[in-house]
Every structure is written in C-alpha cells, then in structure tokens.
C-alpha positions in Angstrom: -7.7 27.1 -2.3 -8.0 23.5 -3.3 -5.9 24.1 -6.4 -3.2 25.8 -4.3 -3.1 22.9 -1.9 -2.8 20.3 -4.7 0.0 22.4 -6.3 1.8 22.5 -2.9 1.4 18.7 -2.5 2.6 18.0 -6.1 5.7 20.3 -5.7 6.6 18.4 -2.5 6.0 15.1 -4.1 8.3 16.0 -7.1 11.0 17.3 -4.9 11.1 14.1 -2.8 10.9 12.0 -6.1 14.0 13.6 -7.5 15.9 13.0 -4.2 14.9 9.4 -4.0 15.4 8.6 -7.7 19.0 9.8 -7.4 19.8 8.1 -4.1 21.8 4.9 -4.1 20.3 3.2 -1.0 22.4 0.7 0.9 22.2 -2.8 -0.5 20.3 -4.1 2.5 17.7 -1.4 2.1 17.4 -2.1 -1.6 16.7 -5.8 -0.9 14.2 -5.0 1.9 12.3 -2.7 -0.4 12.2 -5.1 -3.2 11.0 -7.9 -0.9 8.4 -5.7 0.7 7.0 -4.5 -2.6 6.9 -8.1 -3.9 5.1 -9.2 -0.7 2.6 -6.4 -1.4 1.9 -8.0 -4.8 -0.6 -10.2 -2.9 1.1 -13.4 -2.0 1.9 -12.3 1.6 -1.8 -11.7 2.3 -2.8 -15.0 0.7 -0.4 -16.8 2.9 -1.7 -14.9 5.9 -5.2 -15.9 5.0 -4.3 -19.6 4.9 -2.6 -19.3 8.3 -5.6 -17.5 9.8 -8.0 -20.1 8.3 -6.0 -22.9 9.8 -5.1 -21.5 13.2 -7.3 -18.4 13.7 -9.7 -19.8 16.2 -13.3 -18.8 16.5 -12.8 -15.3 15.0 -11.2 -16.7 11.8 -14.1 -16.3 9.5 -15.1 -12.8 10.6 -11.4 -11.8 10.4 -11.0 -13.2 6.9 -14.3 -11.8 5.8 -13.4 -8.3 7.0 -9.9 -8.5 5.4 -11.3 -9.9 2.1 -14.1 -7.4 1.9 -11.8 -4.4 2.7 -9.2 -5.6 0.2 -11.7 -6.3 -2.6 -13.4 -2.9 -2.1 -9.9 -1.3 -2.0 -9.1 -2.8 -5.4 -12.3 -1.3 -6.8 -11.6 2.1 -5.3 -8.0 2.3 -6.5 -8.9 1.1 -10.0 -11.6 3.8 -10.2 -9.4 6.5 -8.8 -6.4 5.7 -11.1 -8.6 6.0 -14.2 -10.2 9.2 -12.9 -7.0 11.0 -11.9 -4.6 9.5 -14.5 -1.6 10.7 -12.5 1.7 9.6 -14.0 4.1 7.5 -11.9 7.4 8.9 -10.7 9.3 6.2 -12.7 7.6 7.5 -15.9 8.7 11.1 -15.1 12.3 10.6 -14.1 14.8 7.7 -14.2 15.6 5.8 -11.0 19.3 5.3 -10.3 19.0 1.6 -9.2 15.4 0.3 -9.3 14.5 -1.5 -12.5 11.1 -2.9 -11.4 8.3 -2.3 -13.8 5.0 -0.9 -12.4 1.9 -3.1 -12.5 -0.1 -0.4 -14.3 0.3 3.1 -15.8 -1.1 5.4 -13.2 0.1 6.4 -9.7 -2.8 7.7 -7.6 -3.5 6.1 -5.2 -1.2 3.3 -4.3 -3.1 0.0 -4.7 -0.3 -1.9 -2.9 -0.7 0.4 0.1 -4.5 0.3 0.1 -4.5 -3.5 0.2 -1.7 -3.7 2.8 -3.4 -1.4 5.2 -6.9 -3.0 4.6 -5.5 -6.5 5.3 -3.1 -5.6 8.1 -5.6 -3.5 10.1 -8.5 -5.9 9.5 -6.5 -8.9 10.7 -4.7 -7.0 13.4 -8.0 -5.9 15.1 -9.0 -9.5 15.4 -5.5 -10.7 16.5 -4.0 -7.9 18.5 -0.8 -9.8 19.2 -0.1 -9.8 15.4 -0.9 -6.2 15.0 2.6 -4.8 15.3 4.0 -7.3 12.8 1.2 -6.7 10.4 1.6 -3.0 10.6 5.4 -3.4 10.0 4.6 -5.3 6.8 2.1 -2.7 5.7 4.4 0.2 6.4 7.3 -1.6 4.7 5.1 -2.1 1.6 4.1 1.5 1.6 7.6 2.9 2.0 8.9 0.5 -0.7 6.5 2.0 -3.3 8.1 5.4 -2.7 11.7 4.2 -2.5 11.4 2.1 -5.7 10.0 5.1 -7.6 6.5 3.6 -8.2 4.5 6.2 -6.2 4.7 9.7 -4.8 4.4 10.2 -1.1 0.8 11.5 -1.4 -0.2 8.4 -3.3 0.9 6.3 -0.4 -0.6 8.5 2.3 -3.9 8.4 0.5 -3.6 4.7 0.0 -3.0 4.1 3.7 -5.9 6.3 4.6 -8.3 4.5 2.2 -7.1 1.1 3.3 -7.5 1.9 7.0 -10.9 3.4 6.5 -12.1 0.4 4.6 -10.6 -2.0 7.2 -12.4 -0.3 10.1 -15.7 0.0 8.1 -15.6 -3.8 7.2 -14.8 -4.7 10.8 -17.8 -2.7 12.0 -20.0 -4.3 9.3 -19.0 -7.8 10.2 -18.8 -7.5 14.0 
C-alpha cells in the first residue's frame, strides 16, 4: 500500500517536472521566482528578524525565539531527511529550459527553503497577525519558486510546508 502510494506520488512529480522544465515562463514570472528563491536563501528572514527586534514590541523576543527555534530545528530535520532519502533533484534528472541556478546541495526531499519559510512565516505571523498575509505570500512564493526553478518536486515542497508549519506551531506552543 505504502509503496503504491509512493509510486503514484513519484509518477505525478515526474510528470509535473517534465512540464515545468520545458515551459518558458513569462519574464516577469522568471524574475519573481528567482527573487523569491534568493529571498529563501535566508537573508529575507534575517532582515525580518532585525525589523522585529527593533519594532516588535513586547512580543518580540518570544516571536523571534519561536521563529529561530522552528527554523533551526527545521534545518536539522531537512538535513537528516535529505541524507536518509537521497532523492535526486529534478534539475539532476532533466534539463530546465531557462533556469540555470545551481542547487545548494545534492538531494531534493524535503525542501529546506520551504521548511524555513513556513517555520518563520507562521511563527512570526502568529505573533503579528497583521503581517501574516504578507509573510505567507513570501513563504508560498519561495515554495512555488523551488518547483518552477527545477530545484524540487511538488511533494518535496508540500512536505516542507507541512514540516515547517508543524515546527512553527510547536515552537509557538512551547514559548507561549
């Protein structure tokens, strides 16, 4: 049963990969995806941490603690899972028609960029509800960019979003 489900997911992932790798996205979308994925490299969350530390009010340290703990735990989780699963990246299996970005590591599952994005966005968004829509837009943009740029399969990103969200809510509960 589990093997059949994994086979079904892999077949869907590969079908989507071939479609995306051969699609010449409009230039504005290409730029958005490249900017989103570069934001997910970490600097966006560091800037957000500085802004929260400076202007975050009384909840700033709990918010930063939750986001930092969720992101750090997420990094450990994705490093462990990548070594355990050793799933090759889409860009290693088939050429992409316009993206020339190099992946940060060799393996695909799960998406570390997505784990970190959701861990930070949800952690901070729960403490600052007015920022939640913008933070989720950033997290979703980062997640989609990883697929569009041929760095990850859809299932890598879905798993990353789930892991990041779970870690965020756990860290919020721990520090509240």
